[in-house]
C-alpha positions in Angstrom: -22.2 -0.3 14.4 -18.8 0.6 15.7 -19.2 3.8 17.7 -16.6 6.3 16.6 -15.3 8.7 19.3 -12.7 11.4 18.8 -10.7 10.5 21.9 -7.2 10.2 20.7 -4.6 12.6 19.4 -6.2 15.8 20.4 -4.3 18.9 21.6 -4.7 21.5 24.2 -6.2 24.9 25.1 -5.4 26.9 28.2 -7.8 27.0 31.0 -8.0 28.3 34.6 -7.9 25.0 36.5 -6.7 23.1 39.5 -3.2 22.2 38.3 0.3 23.7 38.5 2.5 24.5 35.5 5.8 26.3 34.8 6.8 27.9 31.6 10.3 27.0 30.6 10.6 28.6 27.1 8.5 30.6 24.7 7.6 27.4 22.9 7.4 24.6 25.5 6.0 24.2 28.9 6.5 21.6 31.6 3.9 18.9 31.8 1.5 19.9 34.6 1.1 17.7 37.7 -2.3 17.5 39.4 -2.6 19.3 42.7 -4.4 18.2 45.9 -7.8 19.3 44.7 -7.8 16.7 42.0 -6.5 13.8 44.1 -10.0 12.4 44.7 -11.0 12.5 41.0 -11.1 8.9 39.7 -10.5 10.1 36.1 -7.1 11.5 37.0 -5.5 8.1 37.5 -5.5 4.6 36.1 -8.3 2.5 37.4 -7.3 -0.1 40.0 -9.9 -2.5 38.6 -8.9 -5.4 36.3 -7.7 -4.1 32.9 -8.3 -0.5 34.0 -12.1 -1.0 33.7 -13.8 2.3 34.7 -14.6 2.8 38.3 -18.3 3.6 37.7 -19.1 3.5 41.4 -16.7 6.4 41.9 -17.1 8.5 38.7 -19.6 11.4 39.1 -20.8 14.1 36.8 -18.7 16.7 38.5 -15.5 14.8 37.8 -15.5 15.4 34.0 -15.0 19.1 33.8 -11.8 19.3 36.0 -10.5 16.1 34.3 -11.1 17.7 30.8 -9.4 20.9 31.9 -6.4 19.3 33.4 -6.1 16.7 30.6 -6.3 19.4 27.9 -3.5 21.4 29.6 -1.4 18.3 30.2 -1.7 17.1 26.6 -1.0 20.6 25.3 2.3 20.6 27.2 3.2 17.1 25.9 2.5 18.1 22.3 4.6 21.3 22.6 7.5 19.3 24.1 7.3 16.8 21.2 7.0 19.5 18.5 9.8 21.7 19.9 12.2 19.0 21.0 15.7 20.3 20.1 16.9 16.8 19.3 16.7 15.5 15.8 13.3 13.8 15.1 13.2 10.1 15.6 10.4 7.5 15.6 10.7 7.2 19.4 10.9 10.9 20.4 8.1 11.9 18.0 5.7 9.1 17.0 5.9 6.9 20.1 5.8 10.0 22.3 2.5 11.0 20.5 1.1 7.5 21.1 1.8 7.9 24.8 0.5 11.4 25.2 -2.9 12.6 26.5 -3.5 9.8 29.0 -5.8 11.7 31.4 -7.8 13.4 28.6 -8.3 10.2 26.6 -9.5 8.3 29.8 -12.0 11.0 30.6 -13.2 11.4 27.1 -13.7 7.7 26.5 -15.9 7.3 29.6 -17.7 10.5 28.9 -18.4 9.6 25.3 -19.9 6.2 26.3 -22.0 7.7 29.0 -23.4 10.5 26.8 -24.4 7.7 24.4 -25.8 5.1 26.8 -26.8 6.9 30.0 -26.8 10.6 29.6 -28.4 13.4 31.6 -28.8 17.2 31.3 -25.5 17.9 33.0 -23.6 15.6 30.7 -25.4 17.0 27.6 -24.5 20.5 28.6 -20.9 19.5 29.1 -21.0 17.8 25.7 -22.1 21.0 24.0 -19.7 23.1 25.9 -16.6 21.0 25.2 -17.3 19.9 21.6 -15.8 23.0 20.0 -13.0 23.0 22.6 -12.0 19.4 21.7 -12.2 20.3 18.0 -9.9 23.2 18.5 -7.6 21.0 20.6 -7.3 18.5 17.7 -6.6 21.2 15.2 -3.9 22.7 17.4 -2.0 19.5 17.1 -2.7 18.5 13.5 -2.0 22.0 12.2 1.2 22.4 14.2 3.8 23.1 11.6 6.8 22.1 13.7 5.2 18.8 14.6 4.4 18.0 11.0 7.9 18.8 9.9 9.3 16.4 12.5 7.0 13.6 11.3 7.9 14.1 7.6 11.6 14.0 8.6 11.5 10.6 10.1 12.8 7.8 7.9 11.1 4.4 7.6 14.6 2.7 7.3 15.1 0.2 10.1 11.5 0.3 11.3 9.5 -2.9 11.8 6.4 -3.3 9.7 3.9 -2.1 12.3 6.1 1.0 13.1 6.3 1.8 9.4 2.5 1.5 9.1 2.1 3.9 12.1 4.5 6.5 10.6 2.6 6.4 7.3 -0.7 6.6 9.3 0.5 9.8 11.1 1.7 11.4 7.9 -1.6 10.7 6.1 -3.7 11.9 9.0 -1.8 15.2 9.3 -2.1 15.8 5.6 -5.8 14.9 5.5 -6.3 17.2 8.5 -4.7 20.1 6.7 -1.1 20.2 7.8 -0.1 21.5 4.3 -2.5 24.5 4.3 -1.4 28.1 4.5 -1.7 29.9 7.8 -4.8 31.8 6.6 -6.5 28.5 5.5 -5.6 26.9 8.8 -7.4 29.6 10.7 -10.4 29.1 8.4 -10.4 25.4 9.0 -10.1 25.8 12.8 -13.2 27.9 12.9 -15.1 25.5 10.7 -14.1 22.5 12.8 -15.3 24.1 16.0 -18.6 25.0 14.4 -19.0 21.5 13.1 -18.3 20.0 16.5 -20.9 22.2 18.2 -23.5 21.6 15.5 -23.0 17.8 15.6 -23.4 17.7 19.4 -26.5 19.9 19.2 -27.9 17.6 16.5 -27.4 14.5 18.7 -29.0 16.2 21.8 -32.0 17.4 19.7 -32.5 13.9 18.2 -32.3 12.2 21.6 -35.1 14.5 22.9 -37.1 14.1 19.7 -37.0 10.3 20.0 -38.0 10.6 23.7 -40.9 13.0 22.9 -41.9 11.1 19.8 -43.2 8.0 21.6 -46.9 7.4 21.0 -49.5 7.1 23.8 -52.7 5.1 23.5 -55.7 5.1 25.8 -57.1 1.7 25.0 -55.3 -1.7 24.9 -57.6 -2.7 22.0 -55.6 -0.3 19.9 -52.6 -2.5 20.5 -54.3 -5.7 19.2 -51.7 -8.1 17.9 -49.1 -7.4 20.6 -48.4 -10.1 23.1 -49.7 -9.7 26.7 -46.1 -9.1 27.8 -45.6 -6.4 25.2 -48.8 -4.7 26.3 -47.8 -4.9 29.9 -44.4 -3.4 29.0 -46.2 -0.5 27.2 -48.4 0.1 30.2 -45.3 0.1 32.5 -43.5 2.6 30.2 -46.6 4.9 30.2 -46.7 4.8 34.0 -43.0 5.6 34.2 -43.6 8.5 31.8 -46.3 10.0 34.2 -49.4 8.7 32.3 -50.7 5.7 34.3 -53.6 3.8 32.7 -52.2 4.5 29.2 -49.9 2.6 26.9 -46.6 4.0 25.5 -44.9 2.7 22.3 -41.4 4.2 22.4 -39.5 4.9 19.2 -36.3 3.2 18.0 -33.9 5.2 15.8 -35.0 3.6 12.5 -37.8 4.5 10.1 -39.7 1.3 10.6 -40.6 0.3 14.1 -40.4 -3.4 15.2 -44.0 -3.5 16.5 -45.5 -2.5 13.1 -45.0 -6.2 12.2 -47.6 -7.2 14.8 -50.1 -4.4 15.2 -53.4 -5.3 13.6 -55.1 -1.9 13.9 -54.1 0.0 10.7 -54.8 3.4 12.3 -52.4 2.4 15.1 -49.7 1.4 12.6 -50.1 4.7 10.7 -49.9 6.7 13.9 -46.7 4.9 15.0 -45.0 5.1 11.6 -45.8 8.8 11.2 -44.6 9.5 14.7 -41.3 7.8 13.7 -41.0 9.6 10.4 -41.9 13.1 11.7 -40.1 12.9 15.0 -37.5 15.6 14.2 -39.4 17.9 11.8 -42.1 19.3 13.9 -40.9 22.9 13.9 -40.2 22.7 17.7 -36.9 22.9 19.7 -36.1 19.3 18.6 -36.4 19.9 14.8 -33.1 19.0 13.3 -33.5 20.4 9.8 -31.9 23.7 10.3 -28.9 22.1 12.1 -28.5 19.6 9.2 -28.5 22.4 6.6 -25.7 24.2 8.5 -23.7 20.9 8.9 -23.9 20.1 5.2 -22.9 23.6 4.2 -20.0 23.7 6.7 -18.8 20.3 5.6 -18.6 21.5 2.0 -16.7 24.6 3.0 -14.3 22.4 5.0 -13.6 20.2 1.9 -13.0 23.3 -0.2 -10.6 24.8 2.2 -8.8 21.4 2.1 -8.6 21.5 -1.7 -11.3 18.9 -2.4 -14.4 19.3 -4.5 -16.7 17.7 -2.0 -16.7 16.5 1.6 -16.9 12.9 0.4 -13.9 13.3 -1.8 -12.0 14.5 1.3 -13.4 11.9 3.7 -12.8 8.8 1.7 -9.0 9.3 1.1 -8.0 6.8 3.8 -10.9 4.4 3.3 -10.8 1.2 1.2 -13.1 2.7 -1.4 -10.8 5.8 -1.8 -13.3 7.8 -3.9 -17.0 8.6 -3.8 -17.2 7.2 -7.4 -16.0 3.8 -6.3 -18.4 3.7 -3.4 -21.3 4.8 -5.6 -20.4 2.2 -8.3 -20.8 -0.6 -5.7 -24.1 0.9 -4.4 -25.5 1.1 -7.9 -24.7 -2.5 -8.6 -26.8 -3.5 -5.6 -29.6 -0.9 -6.0 -30.9 -2.0 -9.3 -31.7 -5.6 -8.5 -32.8 -4.6 -5.0 -35.5 -2.1 -6.2 -36.7 -4.6 -8.9 -37.0 -7.3 -6.2 -38.8 -4.9 -3.9 -41.4 -4.1 -6.6 -42.2 -7.8 -6.9 -42.5 -8.0 -3.1 -44.8 -5.0 -3.1 -47.1 -6.7 -5.6 -47.3 -9.8 -3.5 -48.3 -7.7 -0.5 -50.9 -5.7 -2.5 -52.3 -9.0 -3.9 -52.8 -10.2 -0.3 -54.5 -7.0 0.8 -56.8 -7.3 -2.2 -57.6 -10.9 -1.5 -58.6 -9.9 2.0 -60.7 -7.1 0.5 -58.7 -4.5 2.4 -59.8 -1.7 0.0 -56.6 0.3 0.3 -53.2 0.6 -1.4 -50.2 -0.6 0.6 -48.4 2.1 2.6 -45.1 2.1 4.4 -46.8 1.3 7.7 -48.5 -1.7 6.2 -45.4 -3.4 4.8 -44.1 -5.3 7.8 -47.5 -6.4 8.9 -48.5 -7.8 5.6 -45.1 -9.1 4.5 -45.2 -11.2 7.7 -48.4 -12.7 6.4 -47.0 -13.2 2.9 -44.0 -15.0 4.5 -46.4 -17.2 6.5 -48.3 -18.0 3.4 -45.2 -18.7 1.3 -43.1 -20.5 3.9 -45.6 -21.3 6.6 -43.4 -19.3 8.9 -44.9 -17.0 11.6 -42.7 -14.7 13.7 -44.9 -15.5 16.7 -43.8 -19.1 16.3 -40.1 -18.2 16.4 -39.9 -15.6 19.2 -40.5 -18.0 22.1 -37.2 -19.7 21.1 -35.2 -16.5 21.3 -34.8 -15.5 24.9 -32.1 -12.8 25.0 -29.7 -14.2 27.6 -30.0 -17.7 26.1 -29.2 -16.2 22.7 -26.2 -14.5 24.1 -24.7 -17.3 26.2 -25.8 -20.4 24.3 -25.6 -18.8 20.9 -23.1 -16.0 20.5 -20.7 -17.3 23.2 -21.1 -20.9 22.0 -20.2 -20.0 18.5 -17.2 -18.1 19.7 -16.1 -21.1 21.8 -16.4 -23.5 18.8 -14.7 -21.2 16.3 -12.1 -19.5 18.4 -11.9 -21.5 21.6 -13.1 -18.6 23.8 -14.9 -19.0 27.2 -16.9 -16.5 29.3 -17.4 -16.0 33.0 -20.1 -13.7 34.4 -18.7 -11.1 36.7 -20.9 -9.4 39.4 -18.0 -7.7 41.2 -17.3 -4.9 38.7 -19.2 -1.7 38.9 -21.5 -0.7 36.0 -23.0 2.6 34.8 -26.6 1.4 34.9 -28.3 -1.5 36.7 -29.3 -3.2 33.4 -25.6 -3.6 32.4 -24.1 -7.1 32.8 -20.4 -8.0 32.7 -18.3 -11.0 31.6 -14.7 -11.9 31.6 -13.4 -13.4 28.4 -10.8 -16.2 28.3 -8.7 -17.2 25.3 -8.3 -20.8 24.0 -5.4 -21.4 26.3 -7.3 -20.3 29.4 -5.6 -16.9 29.8 -7.8 -13.9 30.5 -8.3 -11.8 27.4 -10.8 -9.0 28.0 -13.7 -7.6 30.0 -17.0 -7.4 28.2 -20.1 -5.3 29.2 -23.6 -5.7 27.7 -26.4 -3.1 27.9 -29.5 -4.5 26.3 -32.5 -2.3 27.0 -33.8 1.0 25.6 -34.3 4.1 27.9 -34.8 7.8 27.5 -31.2 8.5 28.5 -29.8 6.3 25.7 -29.2 7.0 22.0 -31.0 4.8 19.5 -29.5 1.9 17.6 -26.9 -0.7 18.6 -23.1 -0.3 18.8 -19.8 -1.5 20.2 -17.2 0.7 21.9 -14.0 0.4 23.9 -13.5 1.7 27.4 -9.9 0.5 27.2 -8.1 -0.4 23.9 -5.5 -3.1 23.6 -1.9 -1.9 23.3 1.4 -3.7 24.1 3.1 -0.2 24.2 0.7 0.9 27.0 0.3 -2.6 28.6 -3.5 -2.5 28.2 -6.1 -5.2 27.4 -9.5 -4.6 25.9 -12.5 -3.5 27.9 -15.5 -3.5 25.6 -19.2 -2.7 25.7 -22.1 -3.6 23.4 -25.2 -1.4 23.6 -28.7 -2.3 22.2 -32.2 -0.8 22.4 -34.5 -3.8 23.0 -37.7 -3.2 24.8 -37.3 -4.2 28.5 -39.9 -6.8 29.5 -42.3 -6.3 32.4 -40.9 -7.5 35.7 -40.6 -11.3 35.9 -41.3 -11.7 32.2 -38.8 -13.2 29.6 -37.1 -10.9 27.1 -38.1 -12.5 23.8 -36.7 -11.0 20.6 -37.2 -11.4 16.9 -34.7 -13.2 14.6 -33.6 -9.8 13.3 -32.7 -8.9 16.9 -30.8 -12.1 17.2 -28.8 -11.2 14.1 -28.0 -7.8 15.7 -26.6 -9.4 18.8 -24.3 -11.6 16.7 -23.4 -8.6 14.6 -22.4 -6.4 17.5 -20.4 -9.2 19.1 -18.5 -9.4 15.8 -17.3 -5.9 16.5 -16.4 -6.9 20.1 -14.4 -9.9 19.1 -12.5 -7.7 16.6 -11.6 -5.6 19.5 -10.8 -8.5 21.8 -8.4 -10.1 19.4 -6.4 -6.9 18.8 -2.7 -7.7 19.0 -1.0 -4.4 18.2 1.8 -2.5 19.9 0.4 0.9 19.1 -3.1 2.0 20.2 -3.8 4.1 17.1 -3.6 0.9 15.0 -5.3 -1.5 17.4 -8.4 -3.6 17.0 -11.3 -1.8 15.4 -9.3 1.4 14.5 -9.6 0.5 10.8 -11.3 2.2 7.8 -15.0 2.5 8.1 -15.7 0.3 5.1 -13.7 -2.5 6.7 -14.9 -2.2 10.3 -18.3 -3.7 9.6 -16.7 -6.8 7.9 -16.0 -8.8 11.1 -19.4 -7.9 12.6 -21.4 -8.8 9.5 -19.6 -12.1 9.0 -20.4 -13.0 12.6 -24.1 -12.8 11.8 -23.9 -15.9 9.7 -23.3 -18.1 12.8 -26.9 -17.4 14.0 -28.2 -19.9 11.4 -25.4 -22.5 11.6 -27.2 -25.7 12.5 -24.9 -26.6 15.4 -25.1 -23.1 16.9 -28.9 -22.6 16.3 -29.8 -25.9 18.0 -27.8 -24.9 21.0 -29.4 -21.5 21.7 -32.9 -21.6 20.0 -34.6 -23.1 23.1 -38.2 -22.5 24.0 -38.2 -20.2 27.0 -40.9 -22.3 28.8 -40.3 -25.9 27.8 -36.5 -25.6 27.2 -36.9 -27.7 24.1 -34.8 -26.9 21.1 -36.4 -25.4 18.0 -38.0 -28.1 15.8 -36.2 -28.9 12.6 -39.3 -28.1 10.7 -39.1 -24.5 11.9 -35.4 -24.3 11.2 -36.1 -25.5 7.6 -38.7 -22.8 7.2 -36.3 -20.1 8.5 -33.7 -21.2 6.0 -36.1 -21.3 3.1 -37.3 -17.8 4.0 -33.7 -16.5 4.3 -34.0 -14.4 1.1 -37.6 -13.3 1.8 -38.1 -9.5 1.8 -34.5 -8.9 0.8 -35.6 -6.5 -1.9 -37.2 -4.3 0.8 -34.4 -4.6 3.3 -31.7 -3.9 0.8 -33.5 -1.0 -0.8 -34.1 0.7 2.5 -30.4 0.3 3.3 -28.9 1.3 -0.1 -31.3 4.2 -0.4 -30.0 5.6 2.9 -26.4 5.0 1.8 -27.0 6.8 -1.6 -28.8 9.6 0.3 -25.8 10.0 2.6 -23.4 10.1 -0.3 -25.5 12.7 -2.1 -25.5 15.0 0.9 -21.7 14.8 0.9 -20.9 15.0 -2.8 -22.4 18.5 -3.1 -19.9 20.7 -4.8 -21.8 24.1 -4.6 -23.8 25.4 -1.7 -26.6 26.3 -4.2 -27.3 22.6 -4.4 -28.2 22.6 -0.6 -31.9 23.1 -1.0 -34.3 22.5 2.0 -33.7 19.1 3.7 -36.9 17.3 2.7 -36.7 18.6 -0.9 -33.0 17.4 -1.1 -34.0 14.0 0.1 -36.9 13.7 -2.3 -34.6 14.6 -5.2 -31.9 12.3 -4.1 -34.2 9.3 -3.9 -35.7 10.0 -7.3 -32.3 10.5 -8.9 -31.3 7.0 -7.9 -34.6 5.3 -8.8 -35.9 4.9 -5.3 -39.4 5.8 -6.3 -41.3 3.0 -4.6 -43.0 5.0 -1.9 -43.8 2.0 0.2 -40.0 1.4 0.8 -38.7 4.5 2.6 -35.0 4.8 3.4 -33.9 3.1 6.6 -33.1 6.5 8.0 -35.0 9.7 7.0 -32.6 12.6 6.8 -33.8 14.4 10.0 -32.9 11.4 12.2 -30.0 9.9 10.2 -27.9 9.9 13.3 -25.1 7.9 11.7 -24.1 10.7 9.4 -25.0 13.9 11.3 -23.9 12.8 14.8 -22.3 9.4 14.6 -19.2 9.7 12.5 -20.5 7.9 9.4 -20.8 11.0 7.2 -20.1 9.9 3.6 -19.5 6.5 5.1 -22.9 4.7 5.4 -22.0 2.8 2.2 -19.5 1.0 4.4 -22.1 -1.5 5.4 -22.5 -2.6 1.8 -18.8 -2.5 1.1 -18.1 -4.6 4.1 -20.9 -6.9 3.3 -19.2 -7.6 0.0 -16.2 -8.7 1.9 -18.2 -10.6 4.4 -20.2 -12.7 2.0 -17.2 -13.5 -0.1 -15.2 -14.6 3.0 -18.2 -16.5 4.3 -18.4 -18.4 1.1 -14.8 -19.4 1.6 -15.4 -20.5 5.2 -18.4 -22.6 4.1 -16.5 -24.3 1.3 -13.6 -25.1 3.7 -15.3 -26.8 6.6 -17.4 -24.1 8.2 -17.3 -24.1 12.1 -13.9 -25.4 12.7 -11.1 -24.2 15.0 -8.7 -24.2 12.0 -10.9 -21.8 10.1 -11.4 -19.7 13.2 -7.6 -19.5 13.8 -7.1 -18.5 10.2 -9.7 -15.7 10.3 -8.3 -14.5 13.6 -4.7 -14.5 12.1 -5.5 -12.7 8.9 -8.5 -10.5 9.8 -9.3 -10.1 13.4 -5.9 -9.7 15.0 -4.2 -7.4 12.5 -6.0 -4.1 13.4 -4.8 -1.4 11.0 -1.2 -2.6 11.1 -1.3 -4.1 7.6 -2.7 -3.4 4.1 -6.3 -4.6 4.6 -6.9 -5.4 1.0 -3.9 -7.7 1.2 -5.2 -9.1 4.4 -8.5 -10.1 2.7 -6.5 -11.7 -0.2 -4.3 -13.6 2.3 -7.5 -15.0 3.9 -9.5 -15.9 0.8 -6.8 -16.1 -1.9 -8.5 -13.6 -4.2 -9.8 -10.1 -4.5 -13.4 -9.3 -3.2 -16.2 -10.5 -5.5 -19.7 -9.0 -5.3 -21.5 -12.1 -6.6 -21.6 -13.9 -3.2 -23.5 -10.9 -1.7 -26.0 -10.8 -4.6 -26.5 -14.6 -4.2 -26.9 -14.3 -0.4 -29.6 -11.7 -0.9 -31.4 -13.8 -3.6 -30.7 -11.4 -6.4 -28.9 -13.9 -8.6 -28.7 -17.7 -8.5 
């Protein structure tokens, strides 16, 4: 997942703060200069660290509010100067000036956004709720500025280079999508809606974080955890002790419906308890129940779309995406859903047959699926997850797998850094070097789950690449793996291995950015394209050369036997019906929430979800959506509203491009350089449909995706 943060192109509100300013006309003001009281605030200046990496050893909670207040006022003055410039509008005095504006605010917001996601606390959460509507109003103040919009429209593309033309088109489109063409009355309506949406989204995220924290399940007896390894049980005991319940065992929740430990737990009552704790986490009728907030969000999003002249929120949201319309996105999802559900039904029968053979005496339920599907896989392919895990130690996977593949394909090398400050002791840092030995980026990794961290896995920038600003990428990948007990190895599943390769795909997309303008740089691309580089990077996990290099037994250091490799590959399409169904059902659910055209259609949250799943044929109760609506963080708090289909759209691109790579030599530097040239280094500076055609020589084809998932031969 590429974390989306609203940190660029936001305008100002007036505050009482520690800065000086002078009015010069009714419509402009001088850009304020920080006074002495702000001189010690590290967010007020560029970091002195390499590539302006954040000075985490100096940044404190109390630095954010004054930096926000000053940054808002500074950016407001800059926007007014640009909008009311008496000189004729030019690309330099309008568009480039906008790209350079808001330096302090952007710096403070980027650090803040990452901390509230990865290492938050009550002070930061309160600030998040306080400033969310402020930032929304700030953004509107710029995008709905009539003078500014007129200047942008007046600029000619004649004489501009291709990237500058693209940037001008980008600004025009963004202003129009944001409502620049609205009447004054509708602009006022939109401003109010946007502020309310920002507040509700932040409230949702804070509720869900607490719901996940409180939703963990405690057990009194280690026997209830039968099936877990001694290290996993020790970690559960350590977690319970840290939570104030020594002598018990805590199984924390991850932000997905299914929990990884369900695969191993032998006690059916324990599995049911853990699954239901996951499913019900945010619908308990307590302070962390998200359903009322979701209802308000869905209703306000519909109202926003209507003010902007669109029939639904999705119709408004998809204008600048590759799909363009909800109908196009839904058509793709339906092409995948039908074979996925049919395959899942066959998989369910195999599981039920096994339960019956074992005289289980019960019908398979969602909490049984992963436990018994693992047994089916073992029976069909003689492959047991417990055989595989010892070969996947997390640091070895990273350095000898992910980094090794990047060296072979792109010529990159990595050097661990211990001299750069980090925001949490678990975070590790590397410097990345290009094929010519020149330093390219700084890269942070944050592997382990904690109560102060959002669920899931993501990539984000602390600093974005830009030739205009003279900046290089500073990137972070965050995960939520269970931290092992002290002195024990961190062993992960093959699915977790794929996730590390996936998130690094986002990171390398950011590292290879080569744009002049920050708004077009790196991963600042449409949502249904941004997952393409990450998903294609997953394929390297099973490349024979790469796999042999990193799949080393954590004790013996011996490479994974070829017999196990063969089994993994034979089982590659196993359970794909289930995994695809849980993904596409969540995507269809998201689209249904955001294609509502009348608020009467917004029935209670759980009823809406039930109707949506039934409408699309997702009636197999044993395969719930990957995200139940109350904890669907991607769409209610994470920027993927009407956009969760993007994973499937991008996967279509990914499998088609991977088929091209495989047919043209696979892991070669020539292919790596080609992929970097046409896909990874172009950012949003070119037409991305054309970029795909330039790389593969044809339009995207869905058949490679269906083949890869085993739905067609």
